[in-house]
PQR file of N, CA, C, O and H, with PARSE charges and radii, in Angstrom:
ATOM      1  N   MET A   1     131.399  98.490 106.317 -0.4000 1.5000
ATOM      2  CA  MET A   1     130.181  99.375 105.701 -0.0000 2.0000
ATOM      3  C   MET A   1     129.007  98.930 105.878  0.5500 1.7000
ATOM      4  O   MET A   1     128.616  97.850 105.435 -0.5500 1.4000
ATOM      5  N   GLU A   2     128.135  99.951 106.737 -0.4000 1.5000
ATOM      6  CA  GLU A   2     126.789  99.656 107.115 -0.0000 2.0000
ATOM      7  C   GLU A   2     125.856  99.892 105.761  0.5500 1.7000
ATOM      8  O   GLU A   2     125.969 100.820 104.959 -0.5500 1.4000
ATOM      9  H   GLU A   2     128.453 100.829 107.097  0.4000 1.0000
ATOM     10  N   THR A   3     124.961  98.865 105.728 -0.4000 1.5000
ATOM     11  CA  THR A   3     123.866  99.159 104.631 -0.0000 2.0000
ATOM     12  C   THR A   3     122.664  99.974 105.198  0.5500 1.7000
ATOM     13  O   THR A   3     121.974  99.773 106.198 -0.5500 1.4000
ATOM     14  H   THR A   3     124.868  98.112 106.380  0.4000 1.0000
ATOM     15  N   PRO A   4     122.619 101.069 104.142 -0.5600 1.5000
ATOM     16  CA  PRO A   4     121.711 102.135 104.679  0.2800 2.0000
ATOM     17  C   PRO A   4     120.360 101.604 104.796  0.5500 1.7000
ATOM     18  O   PRO A   4     120.019 100.676 104.062 -0.5500 1.4000
ATOM     19  N   VAL A   5     119.455 102.171 105.761 -0.4000 1.5000
ATOM     20  CA  VAL A   5     118.168 101.788 106.093 -0.0000 2.0000
ATOM     21  C   VAL A   5     117.400 103.048 106.219  0.5500 1.7000
ATOM     22  O   VAL A   5     117.867 104.141 106.541 -0.5500 1.4000
ATOM     23  H   VAL A   5     119.733 102.924 106.357  0.4000 1.0000
ATOM     24  N   LYS A   6     116.162 102.772 105.926 -0.4000 1.5000
ATOM     25  CA  LYS A   6     115.008 103.730 105.907 -0.0000 2.0000
ATOM     26  C   LYS A   6     113.977 103.363 107.044  0.5500 1.7000
ATOM     27  O   LYS A   6     113.625 102.209 107.290 -0.5500 1.4000
ATOM     28  H   LYS A   6     115.782 101.884 105.664  0.4000 1.0000
ATOM     29  N   HIS A   7     113.509 104.566 107.750 -0.4000 1.5000
ATOM     30  CA  HIS A   7     112.596 104.070 108.768 -0.0000 2.0000
ATOM     31  C   HIS A   7     111.326 104.679 108.268  0.5500 1.7000
ATOM     32  O   HIS A   7     111.234 105.671 107.545 -0.5500 1.4000
ATOM     33  H   HIS A   7     113.795 105.503 107.550  0.4000 1.0000
ATOM     34  N   TYR A   8     110.108 103.757 108.881 -0.4000 1.5000
ATOM     35  CA  TYR A   8     108.615 104.314 108.481 -0.0000 2.0000
ATOM     36  C   TYR A   8     107.908 104.263 109.732  0.5500 1.7000
ATOM     37  O   TYR A   8     108.193 103.570 110.708 -0.5500 1.4000
ATOM     38  H   TYR A   8     110.183 102.951 109.468  0.4000 1.0000
ATOM     39  N   LYS A   9     106.911 105.108 109.593 -0.4000 1.5000
ATOM     40  CA  LYS A   9     105.868 104.831 110.678 -0.0000 2.0000
ATOM     41  C   LYS A   9     104.571 104.864 110.045  0.5500 1.7000
ATOM     42  O   LYS A   9     104.188 105.479 109.050 -0.5500 1.4000
ATOM     43  H   LYS A   9     106.679 105.671 108.799  0.4000 1.0000
ATOM     44  N   PHE A  10     103.810 103.857 111.044 -0.4000 1.5000
ATOM     45  CA  PHE A  10     102.321 103.682 110.297 -0.0000 2.0000
ATOM     46  C   PHE A  10     101.477 104.229 111.354  0.5500 1.7000
ATOM     47  O   PHE A  10     101.470 103.936 112.549 -0.5500 1.4000
ATOM     48  H   PHE A  10     104.121 103.358 111.852  0.4000 1.0000
ATOM     49  N   VAL A  11     100.692 105.160 110.648 -0.4000 1.5000
ATOM     50  CA  VAL A  11      99.712 105.889 111.617 -0.0000 2.0000
ATOM     51  C   VAL A  11      98.294 105.663 111.388  0.5500 1.7000
ATOM     52  O   VAL A  11      97.804 105.376 110.295 -0.5500 1.4000
ATOM     53  H   VAL A  11     100.697 105.398 109.677  0.4000 1.0000
ATOM     54  N   ASN A  12      97.614 105.819 112.570 -0.4000 1.5000
ATOM     55  CA  ASN A  12      96.243 105.666 112.255 -0.0000 2.0000
ATOM     56  C   ASN A  12      95.573 107.027 111.706  0.5500 1.7000
ATOM     57  O   ASN A  12      95.689 107.954 112.508 -0.5500 1.4000
ATOM     58  H   ASN A  12      98.012 106.052 113.457  0.4000 1.0000
ATOM     59  N   SER A  13      95.115 107.244 110.898 -0.4000 1.5000
ATOM     60  CA  SER A  13      94.669 108.450 110.298 -0.0000 2.0000
ATOM     61  C   SER A  13      93.464 109.352 111.256  0.5500 1.7000
ATOM     62  O   SER A  13      93.320 110.549 111.506 -0.5500 1.4000
ATOM     63  H   SER A  13      95.020 106.491 110.247  0.4000 1.0000
ATOM     64  N   LYS A  14      92.777 108.206 111.597 -0.4000 1.5000
ATOM     65  CA  LYS A  14      91.618 108.916 112.520 -0.0000 2.0000
ATOM     66  C   LYS A  14      92.157 109.415 114.042  0.5500 1.7000
ATOM     67  O   LYS A  14      91.488 110.128 114.790 -0.5500 1.4000
ATOM     68  H   LYS A  14      92.894 107.234 111.394  0.4000 1.0000
ATOM     69  N   THR A  15      93.301 108.972 114.299 -0.4000 1.5000
ATOM     70  CA  THR A  15      93.475 109.406 115.811 -0.0000 2.0000
ATOM     71  C   THR A  15      94.745 110.055 115.851  0.5500 1.7000
ATOM     72  O   THR A  15      95.101 110.624 116.883 -0.5500 1.4000
ATOM     73  H   THR A  15      93.844 108.392 113.691  0.4000 1.0000
ATOM     74  N   GLY A  16      95.481 110.026 114.807 -0.4000 1.5000
ATOM     75  CA  GLY A  16      97.036 110.362 114.513 -0.0000 2.0000
ATOM     76  C   GLY A  16      98.042 109.684 115.173  0.5500 1.7000
ATOM     77  O   GLY A  16      99.209 110.052 115.035 -0.5500 1.4000
ATOM     78  H   GLY A  16      95.192 109.563 113.969  0.4000 1.0000
ATOM     79  N   ASN A  17      97.736 108.694 115.908 -0.4000 1.5000
ATOM     80  CA  ASN A  17      98.758 107.778 116.800 -0.0000 2.0000
ATOM     81  C   ASN A  17      99.364 106.835 115.732  0.5500 1.7000
ATOM     82  O   ASN A  17      98.793 106.183 114.858 -0.5500 1.4000
ATOM     83  H   ASN A  17      96.788 108.395 116.021  0.4000 1.0000
ATOM     84  N   ILE A  18     100.921 106.961 116.099 -0.4000 1.5000
ATOM     85  CA  ILE A  18     101.756 105.756 115.408 -0.0000 2.0000
ATOM     86  C   ILE A  18     101.404 104.788 116.069  0.5500 1.7000
ATOM     87  O   ILE A  18     101.364 104.805 117.299 -0.5500 1.4000
ATOM     88  H   ILE A  18     101.385 107.491 116.809  0.4000 1.0000
ATOM     89  N   ILE A  19     101.044 103.638 115.239 -0.4000 1.5000
ATOM     90  CA  ILE A  19     100.658 102.237 115.447 -0.0000 2.0000
ATOM     91  C   ILE A  19     101.676 101.364 115.276  0.5500 1.7000
ATOM     92  O   ILE A  19     101.658 100.265 115.829 -0.5500 1.4000
ATOM     93  H   ILE A  19     101.075 103.625 114.239  0.4000 1.0000
ATOM     94  N   TYR A  20     102.695 101.771 114.473 -0.4000 1.5000
ATOM     95  CA  TYR A  20     103.809 100.500 114.194 -0.0000 2.0000
ATOM     96  C   TYR A  20     105.087 101.277 113.356  0.5500 1.7000
ATOM     97  O   TYR A  20     104.927 102.105 112.459 -0.5500 1.4000
ATOM     98  H   TYR A  20     102.710 102.664 114.023  0.4000 1.0000
ATOM     99  N   TYR A  21     106.484 100.755 113.927 -0.4000 1.5000
ATOM    100  CA  TYR A  21     107.372 101.424 113.106 -0.0000 2.0000
ATOM    101  C   TYR A  21     108.012 100.099 112.357  0.5500 1.7000
ATOM    102  O   TYR A  21     107.836  98.958 112.785 -0.5500 1.4000
ATOM    103  H   TYR A  21     106.614 100.082 114.656  0.4000 1.0000
ATOM    104  N   TYR A  22     108.831 100.438 111.098 -0.4000 1.5000
ATOM    105  CA  TYR A  22     109.347  99.505 110.199 -0.0000 2.0000
ATOM    106  C   TYR A  22     110.446 100.119 109.432  0.5500 1.7000
ATOM    107  O   TYR A  22     110.458 101.296 109.070 -0.5500 1.4000
ATOM    108  H   TYR A  22     108.973 101.365 110.751  0.4000 1.0000
ATOM    109  N   SER A  23     111.340  99.275 109.213 -0.4000 1.5000
ATOM    110  CA  SER A  23     112.556  99.772 108.580 -0.0000 2.0000
ATOM    111  C   SER A  23     112.960  98.807 107.232  0.5500 1.7000
ATOM    112  O   SER A  23     112.828  97.584 107.257 -0.5500 1.4000
ATOM    113  H   SER A  23     111.330  98.319 109.506  0.4000 1.0000
ATOM    114  N   VAL A  24     113.352  99.378 106.333 -0.4000 1.5000
ATOM    115  CA  VAL A  24     113.684  98.656 104.994 -0.0000 2.0000
ATOM    116  C   VAL A  24     114.933  99.147 104.440  0.5500 1.7000
ATOM    117  O   VAL A  24     115.403 100.262 104.670 -0.5500 1.4000
ATOM    118  H   VAL A  24     113.459 100.372 106.313  0.4000 1.0000
ATOM    119  N   ASP A  25     115.493  98.167 103.625 -0.4000 1.5000
ATOM    120  CA  ASP A  25     116.876  98.417 102.959 -0.0000 2.0000
ATOM    121  C   ASP A  25     117.079  99.561 102.239  0.5500 1.7000
ATOM    122  O   ASP A  25     116.527  99.581 101.138 -0.5500 1.4000
ATOM    123  H   ASP A  25     115.112  97.262 103.439  0.4000 1.0000
ATOM    124  N   GLY A  26     117.693 100.483 102.544 -0.4000 1.5000
ATOM    125  CA  GLY A  26     117.794 101.822 101.854 -0.0000 2.0000
ATOM    126  C   GLY A  26     118.359 101.607 100.441  0.5500 1.7000
ATOM    127  O   GLY A  26     118.464 102.612  99.738 -0.5500 1.4000
ATOM    128  H   GLY A  26     118.140 100.467 103.438  0.4000 1.0000
ATOM    129  N   THR A  27     118.771 100.313  99.895 -0.4000 1.5000
ATOM    130  CA  THR A  27     119.425 100.247  98.505 -0.0000 2.0000
ATOM    131  C   THR A  27     118.228  99.640  97.599  0.5500 1.7000
ATOM    132  O   THR A  27     118.440  99.522  96.392 -0.5500 1.4000
ATOM    133  H   THR A  27     118.686  99.497 100.466  0.4000 1.0000
ATOM    134  N   LEU A  28     117.387  99.378  97.961 -0.4000 1.5000
ATOM    135  CA  LEU A  28     115.983  99.066  97.327 -0.0000 2.0000
ATOM    136  C   LEU A  28     115.714 100.077  96.737  0.5500 1.7000
ATOM    137  O   LEU A  28     115.969 101.233  97.074 -0.5500 1.4000
ATOM    138  H   LEU A  28     117.215  99.474  98.942  0.4000 1.0000
ATOM    139  N   ASN A  29     114.920  99.516  95.367 -0.4000 1.5000
ATOM    140  CA  ASN A  29     114.121 100.740  94.481 -0.0000 2.0000
ATOM    141  C   ASN A  29     113.102 101.032  95.162  0.5500 1.7000
ATOM    142  O   ASN A  29     112.571 100.358  96.044 -0.5500 1.4000
ATOM    143  H   ASN A  29     114.713  98.577  95.093  0.4000 1.0000
ATOM    144  N   PRO A  30     112.746 102.266  94.676 -0.5600 1.5000
ATOM    145  CA  PRO A  30     111.254 102.891  95.234  0.2800 2.0000
ATOM    146  C   PRO A  30     110.083 101.798  95.089  0.5500 1.7000
ATOM    147  O   PRO A  30     109.316 101.531  96.014 -0.5500 1.4000
ATOM    148  N   GLU A  31     110.034 101.177  93.770 -0.4000 1.5000
ATOM    149  CA  GLU A  31     108.903 100.183  93.676 -0.0000 2.0000
ATOM    150  C   GLU A  31     108.839  99.294  94.673  0.5500 1.7000
ATOM    151  O   GLU A  31     107.777  98.953  95.195 -0.5500 1.4000
ATOM    152  H   GLU A  31     110.657 101.394  93.019  0.4000 1.0000
ATOM    153  N   LYS A  32     110.228  98.765  95.074 -0.4000 1.5000
ATOM    154  CA  LYS A  32     110.148  97.388  96.219 -0.0000 2.0000
ATOM    155  C   LYS A  32     110.180  97.856  97.319  0.5500 1.7000
ATOM    156  O   LYS A  32     110.274  97.023  98.220 -0.5500 1.4000
ATOM    157  H   LYS A  32     111.090  99.042  94.650  0.4000 1.0000
ATOM    158  N   VAL A  33     110.128  99.153  97.679 -0.4000 1.5000
ATOM    159  CA  VAL A  33     109.950  99.703  98.843 -0.0000 2.0000
ATOM    160  C   VAL A  33     108.374  99.751  99.107  0.5500 1.7000
ATOM    161  O   VAL A  33     107.850  99.217 100.084 -0.5500 1.4000
ATOM    162  H   VAL A  33     110.052  99.830  96.947  0.4000 1.0000
ATOM    163  N   LYS A  34     107.631 100.509  98.044 -0.4000 1.5000
ATOM    164  CA  LYS A  34     106.373 100.601  98.400 -0.0000 2.0000
ATOM    165  C   LYS A  34     105.774  99.224  98.351  0.5500 1.7000
ATOM    166  O   LYS A  34     104.719  98.976  98.935 -0.5500 1.4000
ATOM    167  H   LYS A  34     108.058 100.943  97.250  0.4000 1.0000
ATOM    168  N   GLU A  35     106.441  98.320  97.655 -0.4000 1.5000
ATOM    169  CA  GLU A  35     105.852  97.027  97.656 -0.0000 2.0000
ATOM    170  C   GLU A  35     105.808  96.245  99.311  0.5500 1.7000
ATOM    171  O   GLU A  35     104.978  95.470  99.787 -0.5500 1.4000
ATOM    172  H   GLU A  35     107.298  98.521  97.180  0.4000 1.0000
ATOM    173  N   GLN A  36     106.680  96.648  99.716 -0.4000 1.5000
ATOM    174  CA  GLN A  36     107.011  96.106 101.022 -0.0000 2.0000
ATOM    175  C   GLN A  36     105.972  96.789 102.018  0.5500 1.7000
ATOM    176  O   GLN A  36     105.219  96.186 102.782 -0.5500 1.4000
ATOM    177  H   GLN A  36     107.354  97.278  99.330  0.4000 1.0000
ATOM    178  N   LEU A  37     106.075  98.071 101.866 -0.4000 1.5000
ATOM    179  CA  LEU A  37     105.400  98.908 102.808 -0.0000 2.0000
ATOM    180  C   LEU A  37     104.060  98.717 102.801  0.5500 1.7000
ATOM    181  O   LEU A  37     103.478  98.847 103.878 -0.5500 1.4000
ATOM    182  H   LEU A  37     106.687  98.560 101.244  0.4000 1.0000
ATOM    183  N   ASP A  38     103.282  98.368 101.593 -0.4000 1.5000
ATOM    184  CA  ASP A  38     101.898  98.239 101.239 -0.0000 2.0000
ATOM    185  C   ASP A  38     101.410  96.899 101.953  0.5500 1.7000
ATOM    186  O   ASP A  38     100.356  96.770 102.575 -0.5500 1.4000
ATOM    187  H   ASP A  38     103.755  98.262 100.718  0.4000 1.0000
ATOM    188  N   ILE A  39     102.402  95.910 101.738 -0.4000 1.5000
ATOM    189  CA  ILE A  39     102.207  94.590 102.579 -0.0000 2.0000
ATOM    190  C   ILE A  39     102.382  94.745 104.148  0.5500 1.7000
ATOM    191  O   ILE A  39     101.888  93.875 104.864 -0.5500 1.4000
ATOM    192  H   ILE A  39     103.258  96.014 101.233  0.4000 1.0000
ATOM    193  N   ILE A  40     103.057  95.804 104.711 -0.4000 1.5000
ATOM    194  CA  ILE A  40     103.292  95.743 106.130 -0.0000 2.0000
ATOM    195  C   ILE A  40     101.754  96.623 106.377  0.5500 1.7000
ATOM    196  O   ILE A  40     100.943  96.179 107.188 -0.5500 1.4000
ATOM    197  H   ILE A  40     103.459  96.511 104.129  0.4000 1.0000
ATOM    198  N   LYS A  41     101.511  97.708 105.707 -0.4000 1.5000
ATOM    199  CA  LYS A  41     100.594  98.299 106.106 -0.0000 2.0000
ATOM    200  C   LYS A  41      99.315  97.271 106.114  0.5500 1.7000
ATOM    201  O   LYS A  41      98.707  97.335 107.183 -0.5500 1.4000
ATOM    202  H   LYS A  41     102.171  98.069 105.048  0.4000 1.0000
ATOM    203  N   ALA A  42      98.772  96.353 105.189 -0.4000 1.5000
ATOM    204  CA  ALA A  42      97.716  95.453 105.141 -0.0000 2.0000
ATOM    205  C   ALA A  42      97.677  94.808 106.732  0.5500 1.7000
ATOM    206  O   ALA A  42      96.717  94.778 107.502 -0.5500 1.4000
ATOM    207  H   ALA A  42      99.265  96.302 104.320  0.4000 1.0000
ATOM    208  N   GLN A  43      99.134  94.281 106.948 -0.4000 1.5000
ATOM    209  CA  GLN A  43      99.214  93.559 108.446 -0.0000 2.0000
ATOM    210  C   GLN A  43      98.955  94.223 109.380  0.5500 1.7000
ATOM    211  O   GLN A  43      98.155  93.763 110.196 -0.5500 1.4000
ATOM    212  H   GLN A  43      99.914  94.305 106.322  0.4000 1.0000
ATOM    213  N   VAL A  44      99.458  95.361 109.566 -0.4000 1.5000
ATOM    214  CA  VAL A  44      99.275  96.563 110.571 -0.0000 2.0000
ATOM    215  C   VAL A  44      97.631  96.537 110.565  0.5500 1.7000
ATOM    216  O   VAL A  44      97.038  96.237 111.601 -0.5500 1.4000
ATOM    217  H   VAL A  44     100.108  95.734 108.903  0.4000 1.0000
ATOM    218  N   ALA A  45      96.946  96.847 109.413 -0.4000 1.5000
ATOM    219  CA  ALA A  45      95.494  97.144 109.446 -0.0000 2.0000
ATOM    220  C   ALA A  45      94.776  95.953 109.966  0.5500 1.7000
ATOM    221  O   ALA A  45      93.743  96.099 110.618 -0.5500 1.4000
ATOM    222  H   ALA A  45      97.428  97.090 108.571  0.4000 1.0000
ATOM    223  N   VAL A  46      95.243  94.849 109.725 -0.4000 1.5000
ATOM    224  CA  VAL A  46      94.333  93.418 109.989 -0.0000 2.0000
ATOM    225  C   VAL A  46      94.466  93.346 111.457  0.5500 1.7000
ATOM    226  O   VAL A  46      93.521  93.417 112.243 -0.5500 1.4000
ATOM    227  H   VAL A  46      96.083  94.730 109.195  0.4000 1.0000
ATOM    228  N   ASN A  47      95.835  93.184 111.798 -0.4000 1.5000
ATOM    229  CA  ASN A  47      96.194  93.072 113.167 -0.0000 2.0000
ATOM    230  C   ASN A  47      95.616  93.973 114.293  0.5500 1.7000
ATOM    231  O   ASN A  47      95.633  93.609 115.469 -0.5500 1.4000
ATOM    232  H   ASN A  47      96.602  93.126 111.159  0.4000 1.0000
ATOM    233  N   ASN A  48      95.125  95.116 113.905 -0.4000 1.5000
ATOM    234  CA  ASN A  48      94.749  96.562 114.836 -0.0000 2.0000
ATOM    235  C   ASN A  48      92.981  96.438 114.564  0.5500 1.7000
ATOM    236  O   ASN A  48      92.229  97.278 115.056 -0.5500 1.4000
ATOM    237  H   ASN A  48      95.111  95.412 112.949  0.4000 1.0000
ATOM    238  N   GLY A  49      92.599  95.588 113.944 -0.4000 1.5000
ATOM    239  CA  GLY A  49      90.990  95.508 113.373 -0.0000 2.0000
ATOM    240  C   GLY A  49      90.863  96.890 112.690  0.5500 1.7000
ATOM    241  O   GLY A  49      89.993  97.637 113.138 -0.5500 1.4000
ATOM    242  H   GLY A  49      93.211  94.905 113.544  0.4000 1.0000
ATOM    243  N   MET A  50      91.567  97.289 111.739 -0.4000 1.5000
ATOM    244  CA  MET A  50      91.231  98.686 111.221 -0.0000 2.0000
ATOM    245  C   MET A  50      90.953  98.373 110.047  0.5500 1.7000
ATOM    246  O   MET A  50      91.257  97.228 109.714 -0.5500 1.4000
ATOM    247  H   MET A  50      92.274  96.682 111.375  0.4000 1.0000
ATOM    248  N   PHE A  51      90.235  99.338 108.949 -0.4000 1.5000
ATOM    249  CA  PHE A  51      90.346  99.400 107.651 -0.0000 2.0000
ATOM    250  C   PHE A  51      91.603  99.922 107.237  0.5500 1.7000
ATOM    251  O   PHE A  51      92.291 100.751 107.833 -0.5500 1.4000
ATOM    252  H   PHE A  51      89.987 100.269 109.220  0.4000 1.0000
ATOM    253  N   LEU A  52      91.883  99.227 105.913 -0.4000 1.5000
ATOM    254  CA  LEU A  52      93.019  99.538 105.394 -0.0000 2.0000
ATOM    255  C   LEU A  52      93.212 100.858 105.045  0.5500 1.7000
ATOM    256  O   LEU A  52      94.405 101.160 105.025 -0.5500 1.4000
ATOM    257  H   LEU A  52      91.323  98.554 105.429  0.4000 1.0000
ATOM    258  N   GLU A  53      92.434 101.765 104.758 -0.4000 1.5000
ATOM    259  CA  GLU A  53      92.386 103.075 104.371 -0.0000 2.0000
ATOM    260  C   GLU A  53      92.658 104.048 105.686  0.5500 1.7000
ATOM    261  O   GLU A  53      93.203 105.150 105.608 -0.5500 1.4000
ATOM    262  H   GLU A  53      91.465 101.519 104.775  0.4000 1.0000
ATOM    263  N   THR A  54      92.217 103.485 106.812 -0.4000 1.5000
ATOM    264  CA  THR A  54      92.688 104.047 108.300 -0.0000 2.0000
ATOM    265  C   THR A  54      94.249 104.334 108.275  0.5500 1.7000
ATOM    266  O   THR A  54      94.699 105.405 108.683 -0.5500 1.4000
ATOM    267  H   THR A  54      91.775 102.590 106.875  0.4000 1.0000
ATOM    268  N   VAL A  55      95.027 103.346 107.787 -0.4000 1.5000
ATOM    269  CA  VAL A  55      96.546 103.475 107.865 -0.0000 2.0000
ATOM    270  C   VAL A  55      97.120 104.126 107.000  0.5500 1.7000
ATOM    271  O   VAL A  55      96.640 104.072 105.868 -0.5500 1.4000
ATOM    272  H   VAL A  55      94.662 102.476 107.456  0.4000 1.0000
ATOM    273  N   TYR A  56      97.976 104.714 107.164 -0.4000 1.5000
ATOM    274  CA  TYR A  56      99.112 105.229 106.087 -0.0000 2.0000
ATOM    275  C   TYR A  56     100.287 105.154 106.906  0.5500 1.7000
ATOM    276  O   TYR A  56     100.425 104.803 108.077 -0.5500 1.4000
ATOM    277  H   TYR A  56      98.366 104.758 108.084  0.4000 1.0000
ATOM    278  N   TRP A  57     101.346 105.679 105.791 -0.4000 1.5000
ATOM    279  CA  TRP A  57     102.712 105.164 106.369 -0.0000 2.0000
ATOM    280  C   TRP A  57     103.632 106.587 105.808  0.5500 1.7000
ATOM    281  O   TRP A  57     103.394 107.024 104.683 -0.5500 1.4000
ATOM    282  H   TRP A  57     101.233 105.964 104.840  0.4000 1.0000
ATOM    283  N   GLU A  58     104.562 107.172 106.590 -0.4000 1.5000
ATOM    284  CA  GLU A  58     105.404 108.171 106.591 -0.0000 2.0000
ATOM    285  C   GLU A  58     106.862 107.825 106.832  0.5500 1.7000
ATOM    286  O   GLU A  58     107.141 107.054 107.751 -0.5500 1.4000
ATOM    287  H   GLU A  58     104.756 106.817 107.505  0.4000 1.0000
ATOM    288  N   GLU A  59     107.814 108.348 106.061 -0.4000 1.5000
ATOM    289  CA  GLU A  59     109.039 108.029 106.329 -0.0000 2.0000
ATOM    290  C   GLU A  59     109.542 108.957 107.461  0.5500 1.7000
ATOM    291  O   GLU A  59     109.214 110.135 107.603 -0.5500 1.4000
ATOM    292  H   GLU A  59     107.588 108.974 105.314  0.4000 1.0000
ATOM    293  N   LEU A  60     110.354 108.277 108.213 -0.4000 1.5000
ATOM    294  CA  LEU A  60     110.924 109.292 109.310 -0.0000 2.0000
ATOM    295  C   LEU A  60     112.187 109.825 108.938  0.5500 1.7000
ATOM    296  O   LEU A  60     113.092 109.180 108.409 -0.5500 1.4000
ATOM    297  H   LEU A  60     110.621 107.320 108.097  0.4000 1.0000
ATOM    298  N   LYS A  61     112.208 110.918 109.209 -0.4000 1.5000
ATOM    299  CA  LYS A  61     113.504 111.786 108.811 -0.0000 2.0000
ATOM    300  C   LYS A  61     114.250 112.246 109.912  0.5500 1.7000
ATOM    301  O   LYS A  61     113.702 112.779 110.877 -0.5500 1.4000
ATOM    302  H   LYS A  61     111.473 111.442 109.639  0.4000 1.0000
ATOM    303  N   GLU A  62     115.622 112.053 109.817 -0.4000 1.5000
ATOM    304  CA  GLU A  62     116.497 112.334 110.894 -0.0000 2.0000
ATOM    305  C   GLU A  62     116.400 114.113 111.128  0.5500 1.7000
ATOM    306  O   GLU A  62     116.592 114.941 110.238 -0.5500 1.4000
ATOM    307  H   GLU A  62     116.066 111.620 109.033  0.4000 1.0000
ATOM    308  N   GLU A  63     116.087 114.378 112.419 -0.4000 1.5000
ATOM    309  CA  GLU A  63     116.048 115.784 112.760 -0.0000 2.0000
ATOM    310  C   GLU A  63     117.847 116.401 112.977  0.5500 1.7000
ATOM    311  O   GLU A  63     118.713 115.797 113.610 -0.5500 1.4000
ATOM    312  H   GLU A  63     115.931 113.705 113.141  0.4000 1.0000
ATOM    313  N   ASP A  64     118.030 117.784 112.223 -0.4000 1.5000
ATOM    314  CA  ASP A  64     119.363 118.301 112.230 -0.0000 2.0000
ATOM    315  C   ASP A  64     119.610 118.871 113.338  0.5500 1.7000
ATOM    316  O   ASP A  64     120.712 119.382 113.538 -0.5500 1.4000
ATOM    317  H   ASP A  64     117.326 118.274 111.709  0.4000 1.0000
TER
END
């Protein structure tokens, strides 16, 4: 049985461009997921020379 996975994209709010994709264990509680995503958001901002507030994340949903 496969572990459920949730997929997220990190977006530059000024351009609307997706700058990073990340996946997390779908069995984690929401607080742990947010904690991981906030850490990745900071890394993405630093690696791209952007302000932290310029980057946001969204969960990717499967299209039916």
